[in-house]
N, C-alpha and C positions, 0 to 999 in steps of 0.2 A: 522317702516322701519328698514331693516334687513343692520346690520353694516356690513355684507360681501360685500355689494356694495363698502364699504371704501376699504378694503382689497384689492377685484377684481380691482379697479382702478390703484395700482400701476405698471399694466403690460403695462402701456401706458410709451412711452419712446418718449421725444422732443428731437428733432436735431435741429441746424439754417442750413436754406437752405442757408447763403450768402447774401440774399437780405434784412436781418431782419426779415422775416417771420419766424412764429414757424410752427415746420413742425411735426405732429404725424404720423410715418410710422411704416410697421409691416410685416409680412413675410418674404421672403426671399429678397427681391427687396432694391435694394438702393435709398434712396429719392432723385427722380430726376423726374423736371417735364416732362413729356412726350406730343410730341408735337402731333397736330393734324393733319397732310396732308391730301391731298385727296386720299394717297392711300400710304401704307406702303409696303418696299421692305425687303426681310428677302431671304439671300442666293442666291440675283437675282434676285428671284421672287418677283413680284409685287402682293399685296393682295389688293383690296377696302378697303370697310368700316367694315371687319370683325374681327379687330384686334384693334379698337378700341370702345370705348363705345358712345352711345349715351346720349348724357345728358338731351334731352328732351320728355324723355318717359312716365315720371309722371306728372300730369296736376298739377299746383300750388294749385289748392283746397284740393288735396288730400296729400300735405304735411303735416306731422303727422297725418293723419287717416289711413294711410295704415294699414288694417286688417290684421289678424292672419292667419294659421302659415307662418312665413317665412322662405322658402327653399331656400339654395344653391343650384343651377344649375353646380357652377363652377366646377373645376376641380381642383386634389391634386396640393398642392404647389401654391394655387392662394389665400393666405389668410383665408385660412378656419378656422385656430385656432382664427386669429385674426378676424373673424366675430363674431366669440362664443364669447368671451371676450368681444366684443363689447355689444352684445346685454343682458350676462350674467352681466355686470358691472352693465349697465342703468336697469339690474332688471327684465328681461326677464328670463323663463325658457328655458335654451340652451344646446342643444345637440351637439355633436362632435364626428363623428364618430362610435361610439358605441351608441346605440339607447336602453341598460337596460345595468346593471351592465356586464353581462355576455355575450351580445348577440350585434353582429355589425349591423349596420344601412342596410347594404348590405345583410346580413344574413334573416333579420326579415322580410325586404320586399319583398327578394326571396320568402319568405315561403309565404306571403301573394298572391304572382302571382302562387306557387305550387295549393294552394288551390281552386284557382279560374280558373284554367287549362289556367293559362299563361295571363290573362287580364281581365277586368273588376270590378276587386275588388278592395279597397281601399288600396293603395299600403302601406299606414304607420299602418294598423290595426291590426298588430302582434306588432308592436314600440310602447316605450314609450311614452306617449303624453308629447309633448314640445310645448313652442311657436317658438323657432327658431330651424332648423334643417341645421348646418353648413355645414358637409361634408357625405355625404352618399355612395359614392362607396368603396368599399373592399372586400377582399376576401368570399368566400361562406365554410366555415368548411366543410368538412374536408380538403378540397383543400385550401392550406394557403396561395399560391403563385399567382393564376391568378387570376384578379380581376375584378368585376360585377361593371358596373356603372348605376344603376338606374337613375340618369339623365339624360339618352339617352336611356335605353331599357324601360324604363315605364315612359318618359317624358309626353304623352299624357293622363295614367291615374294619375298623379299626377294634371295635370291641371283639368281635368275633375273632378278628384274626389274631390278635395279642391276647389271650384269654388270661396273661397273668399279670396286664399293665395295669398302673394305677394312672389314673385321669385325674386332672387338677381342672376346676372350675373357679377363676377368679372372679370376685365382684367390685364394683365401687360403685360410687355416687352417679347416677345416672346423667344425672346434670352437669356435671363435672366432666363423666367420658365425652357427652355431646360437645361439651366446649373445646377438650381436647379433639376429638378428631375434624371438628370444623376448622382448627387452626395448624393441624398438621398436613406439612411438614414445615417447621419454622422457616423465614428467611428465604422463599420460594423463587425459583431462577425468575429471569424475566421474559424468557421465551417460550411459548405456548407450546412449540413440540416436544418440551423437555417434560416426562409424567411426571415430575415433581411440582408442577408448575399448578397444577389442579389439586385442591385438598384431598385429604383421604376420606372425607362426607362425601365429597362430589365423585370420587372413585366409585361407591359403596353405591352411591345414588345411578350411575350410569350399570352397574353391572348388573348380571341375571344371577341373583343368590336366590335358592329356594328360601322362601319366606320373606323376602324383599326385591320385588319384581324391577325391573325396571323403571325409575322416575320415583320410584318410592325410596324414602329416607333422609329428604331434606328437613325433614323439620324433627323436635324433639321427642314427638308424642310415635311419630313413623319408627325412630332407631329405638326407642323405649318397649315397642311394642314387638320389634326384630330380636330384640335382646330377650325379653321375656319369653317369647316362642321357642327360642334356642335351648334355653336354662328348664323348660318343661319336656323338652323333647331327649334332652342329656341326661334328665332325671329317670326319665321312661326306659330309656335302652341301657343305661350303663348300672350294673348290679352297684347297689349303696354300699357296702362295704369297698368299692374299687371306686368311688368319688371320694376327693376332697375339696370341698367347698370353703371358700375363705375370702374375706374382702381386705382387699389391699391398702385401705387407707383406714383400720383399724389399728391404733396404737401398741395394740398387742399381736398383731401378726407374726412380729418377729419368734417371739416365744413360742406362738402357736405352732408354726412351721416350724420348728426347731423341735417341740414336744411331738408332732406328729411322725414326723423323718427321723428324729434323732442324728439331728446335724447340729452344728455351731450356728447360736442365734445371730454372733455378730456377723457372718453371710449374708443375711439378709440387708439390702441395702436400696438407695434410690439408682435407678439408671435411666437414660432417656429423655429425659424431662424438655418438655420444651420452654426454653427459656425466655418464648417471647411471651407467656402469659404466667411464667413464675421464675422473675429474673431474679428472685431471692437466692436460687439455687446453678444460677448460670457461672458456667465455666467459657465464655468465650467462645465456645467450639460451635455452639447452634444446637447442642445436645443440651446436656443437664447433669446435674447429680455428678458420679464421678467421671462423665463424659462416656459414649459411646461404648458398646461393646462388642468382643469380635464376633464372627457368625459362629465359632468351633471354640472351645473350651477344652482344651486337654486333658481327660482326666489321670486320674492318680492312682496306684494300687492302694493306697492308703485315703480313709474318709477322715474329715473332720468334723470328729461326733461333738453331742453338746459339750460346751462348757471347754471348748476346743480340744479333747482328749479324741488322740488319734486311735483309729482302729484299723483292723485288718478288713477289705471289701470281703463277705462270704456270699455275695450272688454269684450266679453265673452269667459268667461275661457271655455268655454263646446264647443266653434266652430268646433274644430278640434275631429271630431267623430270616436275615438279611444276603444280599450279595456279596458286600463287601461288608470289610471289619474295621475298626478303629479302637485306639486307645491308647492309652499313656502309662507307664509305670518307671518307678525308680530302678537307677542300673543295680544296686545292692538290693534291692527286694524281691529279685526273679529267679530264680533257680530252675532252667528248662527240666521238664520232668519226665519228657520221651523225646523221641528222634523227631517225631512229627509236630511236636510243642517247642521244639528246639529251632528248627526250620522256620516257622511260622516267629517265631519270637526274634528269629535273626535278620528275618526281613522287615520286623518292626523297628529293631534298632536301628539299622541301617537309613529308616525312614525316619529317624528319630532326629532331635536339635538339643542346642544348650540352654538352658535357662541358667541364668547370672540374678545371683543376690547379691549385689556389694553397697559400700558405706556410699552414700550420696553425698557428694562437697555441698550441694546444693540445698537439702533440706535435713543433711547431717544425721540421716537414721541408719540404724546400722543392724545388718541383718538379725533377724529374730529368731533365735536357736535354743531348742530346750534342753534342759541337763543333759538328756542322752547325746544329743547331737554335736552338744562340746564337747562330748566325753572324744570325738572322734578329731581334738585339734590339740596341738601343746598348746601351752598357756601364750605363749607368744603368739602365736598365732590367732588365739583369741584376740588380744589385743591389737593385732594388725586389723582384724575384722571389725572390731568395735570403733576403731578410729583414735584407740589411746596411745599407740605407740607406733607409727608406721616411719619406718627406716627408709623412705624413699631410694637413697642413695645407695643403701646398703643390698637391697632386692637385686641389683646388677651384678654383685659382686660375693665371693664365699664368703660370706663375714660370719658366719656363723659355725659353732664347732661341730665338727666330723660326728662329733657324739650322737647327735639328734638328727635323722632323717628330715630335713625340713625344706621352704622353697629355695633356699641358698645351696642346697646339695649340689654337689658336681653330680653333671649328666654327660656320660660320654667324653667327649672333649670340653664339652660348655659349660659354664658355671652362673648360675643366677637368672634372673629375671630383668632385664635391664632395658626394655622397649617402653619409650616414652608412652604415657598413659599407662603405665603396667599399677594396676588396682587390686589388691586381694580381692576375692569374692567366695562366697558360696554357692557352686555348680554343682548344676547335675544334666547329666544327660538323659533325656526323657523320652521311650519309645514312643512310637508313632507309628499305630496298625492299620494306616490308608495307604493303598499304594500308592502315594505320589509324597513326595519327600517333602517335610513342612517347609515354606517360605522364611527362612532366617537369614535375617542381616548377620552375615559368619565375622563381621569386623566388631563384635560389641568390645568395648574397651573395658575389660576385665582380665582378672585373671581369678584361677579356680583354686579352690580348697577340697578335702574328699568328699565325696557325692554321701547324702544322708542315708540312714535306714533306721529298720526298726530292731526290736529286739526280741528274742522269743524264750519261752520260759523253758529249763532244763531240769528235768526231775531230779538228774544223776549230782545235781550241785545244788546248794541253797541259794536261792534268789535267781536273778534272771542273767541268762546269757547273753551278752552283746554281741548282738546278730551282725553288725557290722563286722568285727572283728574275726569272729569265726567266719565268715560269708562273706570277704572282700572277692571279688572277681579275681585280682591275682593270687589270694591263697587260696581261692576254689579250685584254678587251674591248677596250682603247685600240686594242690591234694589228689589232684584225678591222674596227674602224672604220676605220683607216688605211689599210687595202689594200684597202679600201671607196671611199675618200675621203670619209666621210659623217660629216655634224655632226650629233650628239646633243642633242638639247635639253631641260631640264628647265622644267616650267612649274608655278608653283604659289607655297607659301607660304615660312614661315617653316624647315618640315619639308624642303622641296625645296633649298632654299637649303642646308642644314646636307648632305644627300645630295650635292648640287652640290661644296660644300668637300670632301667626304670622297676623292670620287673626285680631285680635285685633291690634299688630300693623300697619300694611298694611293701615287698616280705618283711625287709627291716622298720620299716614306718608301722606295720600292723602291730610287730611285736613289741615295738617299743612303746607305741602309744597304751597298749595292751597293759605293759608293766606298769607304766605311771599310773593311770585310773584303776587298776585292780592290783596293787603289790602285793594284796594277800596269796594271791591264787600263783604268783610266781615264786613265793617264797615257799610252796608248796609242790612248786616244779611244774606247774599249769603253763607254761609258755605255749605260746600257739604253736611257733615253729622257730627252729634254731636253724640259722643260715651263716653258711661258711665260704670262704671264695678261694680260689688256688688261682694259678698261671701253672699251665702245661707248656712247657719247651716244643717247638718243634724245629726239628730239623730238615731240611730239605736233601736230595742227594745231590750233590757238588758237580756241578757244571760251568766251564767259564763260558762266558757270552758278554752281550750289550743287554740295553733295553727292548731294544727289537725282538733279539732273542727270544728273553723272557716272555711279553705277550705278545707280541706280533705274529711269530712263528711258533709260539707253544713250546717253547724250551724251558726246562726247568731252569728256576734261578738259583742262583749259588748261595750259600750260607756263610759269608763273609770272608771271601777268599781274596779281598780286595779286587777284583774283578769289577764291581760296579762303582768304583771311589771315585771315576770321572766322567760316571753318567748320569743323567738330570737327577733321578733319585736313587741312592744306593740302598740297597738291604743288605742286610737284615736291620731293621728297627727302620726303614726307609716309608715310603708314602706309600699303601696300598701292598705291602708284601706282610703276607703273614709269615709271625715269627714266633708266635706262641698263641693258646686258644686259651680264652678266659672262662672259669667256670663257677659258677654259683651252686650249692649242694642246700637244699633246702629238707630238713628231719623234723619228722611228725611222730611224735610219741603215740603207743598205743595204748590208750585207757585203760581197755580190758585186759591188757598184759602187761604189764610194769618192766620197762628194761626192755621192750622190742618197740619198733617202730619201721615206718617207712621213708623212704628218699627219693626226693625228685632231683633232676639234673638239668641244669639249663645253661648253657653254651653260647659264646660269639666264635666265630671265624670270620676275621678280616678278609674282604674281598671289595678293594675299589675296581673291579670292572670281572667280566667273567675268567675264572682262575681255575682250570681243570687240575693243576697241581694240588689243590688245595681237597679236592673229594677222597683221597685215600684217607684223611685223618677223621672222616663224618661218616663212616662205614660202621660207629656202633651207636648212631641217633636213629633216635625212633620218630622225631618228627623234625624234618628239617623246614625252616622258613625262610626261604630267599628272595630278595629283590636287585636288580639293576639298576640304574638311570640316571642319580646324582652326578655321576662321574661318565655323562655322553652329554655330548654337547646338543642343545633342544632344537637346533635348526638345520637342515638339510639332511644327510643321511643319518644324523644323530650319532657320528664318531666316536668310539669312546676315548676320553682323553687319556687313559694308560692303555687300554687294549691296541687303541688304530683301529680296531672293527665296527661295522656298523651295528648300534643297537639289536637290530632286528636279526644279524646274524648270531649274536653273541646270545640273544632271548630264546632263536630257536636250540641253540646247542644245549641251553641251561633247561629248558622241556624235555629235550628228548635224554638229558641224567635224570632228572625228576622223574620222570616215567619210568624209566628203567628201577630207578630206587625204589618206589614202589614195587614194582612186578617182579622183584627179584626175592622178595625175602616177606613172608610174614610180618605181622605187626608192625607196618611203617606206613608214614603219613607224609606225604609231601603238600607244601603250603605254596603258593606265589603271595608276596604281599603287593599291596599295590601302591606305589609310588606316594609319597607325602606333597600337600601343595607347598609350593612356592610361592611368595607374597614379594618378590621385589617391583620397584617399583617402576616395570617395564610394559609394554604393551600386553601382554601374556602374563606377567607373573615371575617368567623363566630368567635366569642370569645368563647376559649378553656381554657383561665387562664391566668394567666402575662406569667407562664414560658414558655407558647405553642409559645410567640410573635418571629419573624424571625428578628425584626428589631424596632426601635424605631418611628414610622411613619405609619402612615393610607397609606393602596397600593392599585394599582389596583386589582380589583377583576378579579382571573385566573379562565374565563368563563370553561375551559378545566375540572376542577375539582367541580364547582358549579355548572353548567350553567348559563344561562342568568338570573334567576330570583332567584337565591340563593335558600337553603332548604325550609325556611317558606313558601312561596310561593307554594312552589310543593306541601306543605301538604293542603294548600289551594283548590286547583284546585283538590286533592284526596277527601278531605271532600265533596266538592260541588258537585261532579260527584256521591257522595253515596248518597244523599238528593235529588238531585235537577239537573235539565236539561236546558240547554241554551235556552232560551224563544224563541218559535218559534210565528210564527202571530195568536194571538186568540184574536180578538176581537178589538175594537179601542182604549182601553187604551194599548193593547200590541203592537197596532202599533204606538205608540209614540215612544216606545223604541228603541235604539239600539242593537239589538237581544245578539250580539256574549259578551255585557257588561250584560248582564240582565239573571238572572236564576231564573225559575219557579221550586218552591220548593212544594212539596206535603207531609205534616208531620200530625200525631198526637198528638196534644198540650200535651193530658191526657195519653199518653202510657205509657207505663214501660217500661222503654229500662235502659241499664246500664252504662249510663251515667247521669251527674246531670244537668237535667232539671229543666226548671223554677218549673214546676210540680213537679217533685222529691222533690226540695227543699220544695216549699209547704208543701208537705206530710210529708218531715223529722221533718217541726218545725210545724207542725200543724195550718198550714193558711188557716183556715177553713176559711175565710172570701173569701178570694183571689179564694180558689180552686171550691166554690159555683159560684163566679162570673164568673169563665171560663165555668162551668158547665151549666149556663143559657145562656151563650154566643152559645155554641155550639149545646145548645137546638132550638135554632131558626132555624140551618140547619136542615130542614124537619123534625124537631121533634125528631131527634137522640142524645142523649144526648152526646156520644161520636165518632167524625167525623171525618174524615180526614179534613185539609183545606187547601187551597193551597195559598201560599205568593210569593212574588216578592222579589230580592235582586240582585243591581246592585253592580256592580266592579266595583271601583276606582282604576286603575292601575296606580301609580305614580313611579314605582322601577326605569325608565330610567331617570326621571328628576332629580332625587337624587343622581345618580350615576358619580357624582364628589368628588375627595379625598380631593379636596383643600379646600372644603367649611365646615367641620369637625369644631366643636368648639373649640378642641385642640389637639394636638398630642394624640395618643394612646386614645383619646375619639371618637374611630369610629362608633359611633353610631349615637349621637345628632350631629346636624349641627346647624352653627350660623345662625345670621339673615339675611338673602340676599334677601332682596324683591323683586325681578324677580325672582328666584328659586320658593317662593311662591305663585306670583301672576299666577304663567305659571301652578301651580298645583291647583289651586281654580279656574282657566280657566276651566281646564280639568274636574273638578268637575260641575261648573256650566254649563258646554255642555253636561253632564252626566244627572242630575237633572233639568234642564230646562224645560225639555217636560212638567214633571209631576206634576211641579212647577205651572205650567200654568195653570192648570185643577182644581187647587184648587178653 
């Protein structure tokens, strides 16, 4: 459930009609019941039925079953913004005036007509896909004054091109409409060169519109005739059962729209009002009502039905045959159904954005959560969200009992959420199926809580099965690993340790909260997952040396014979030295076969730089997720602080290893994790020493200096370009992959190169057993002892998920993050989408 719905609901404004009934009104109209005489008289001229809506066009059996897209055929200042807000609030993808961030709807529709020589083409083909199009008319650049009305010029193409579409025809008192277009926009600029200088009515007068030739439209009678002619034409062209007519000034319009579309009446509101002629609803911004609405409202997978009841969308999201796609959904409410769907959803996930709903210190409004959503929290966390008990000092410390996996839980070496301005919130990562990443300010001063979800009915149990617990991304991925009998291994520095810890924490949290809210299932042995941990000691072959021998020359480190006691960081238990493997086991019981089940293993291998001596311990890993970066200098050659190698050299060595890892055995997956953002108060967000700090708190990254992905990810891209290429469709296995996330790397594992590959490390340390094993494996390739092999490496891009300054563990630790469950749930869902197609083939 996207909590943006709750935010959008604030657009509704409620007044009282004086007869005890509540009126939801909108646009520029005064809340007033419009009479329905046989004829309407305007300026002494009588009009029959063209100035009032018909309320019997939609058969009763179609109420709540109208099909997408919803296309408004009405005129400007007849509730276009309010129509968009209505559908957007209810959960539909809704567009207004613009059909892309930089393209007007009138522009993209005109372009499709030109390519089709004036007709016969889908009018919206060049436009962004949406569920609701609330305003189509507008100028066609570079002419910014003359107006183009697609609902007039392309009406037949719209009706014929989209046979399942539902069309809307709004009405209002024509005299008040005339006053509105005569005074819009409010507070016009002084420059005559600004298109906003002239009124909307004057722009209509100068435009060449079918039914309103240039020079016409300056009087009430002109515009009334124009509107009446359009109404008659629409009624003639659009099938009656596909046309919803309504009066935006009718006090019952909210309940009428709610009934016809089966959507929440509270979503109907007043938007974009001209405060110059209606000061009683002004908010000081020149707009009105609740203020202006965005050009695009992201939809959700769940719709807000009548009386606020949430329901799953049943319509086909691909009903509209457009070139682009767009949409939004909650991370806990989507399970990839196929490899192609998984790829599309992965791209949509990467283009998503955070939506935060938090207690406001200004209006003291707590997030509104229903009973099901509240079951995603500990009682103490609900008190934080409601503002009843906010231990601000305690957020930055491990003050809570380890018995409960809450926000104060240890995450790797860090503990608590101690950044200034940290506030708990209900936070959700929302999918975005556009080709462009959402333009969202990443330093929103909030902290997150578990992403919301729905619940499904399960016939095997009495009552509902809590969907979030059963299908949390972390839990889903763990189940898939268990079904594949797979071991997933994280290899890297303290950031990877945090990610490993978050996986462990999320599993425990799901089991604990489920047990808290459903104790009866626990008594019956119905735990979602059983989680145990252990530490596996590691013993390296002893070889005396120093730190330079250890990293710079690739000699194996000693295991505690005092050789390092006087060095910079002595192992074992020293900085960057692997002395044990951390392992979490997740057990899932088999409900069909009591006493049996499956098991997933998740491990962490500490590596503060490229460490070839660790890979022998990773031979039984099914999935390796690796990263280098945090302990390499951000400038110059990016020399490793421990390895003293350039990051590029170590990257090439790691790519060689991971490629060979996947090529040497079936059922293996290699993943390269993107570097996470650093938010230090420096020119590009990286750490250059304490003296370089510009202030004492983490800061938003200046993309002008660092680029969107910062320097380490740029080095990764360059390294992959040297040894690999984006994988094209080559065979059945390749067809399962999302190509732009997959790299095909052709390497010579035993080649003599200038960086420290695994083979060079074995050769330096005279590891004959490993070298012979590798030669025998390569000899199977057509009997050639040395041969290039091809492996595949996937890219796990999570930079934008973590681009949140308030979610770091404390001020001036702008690299590590505190335990924010939805943050890591979103990260693991993206990982699940990436590797699920290959796990399914194990």
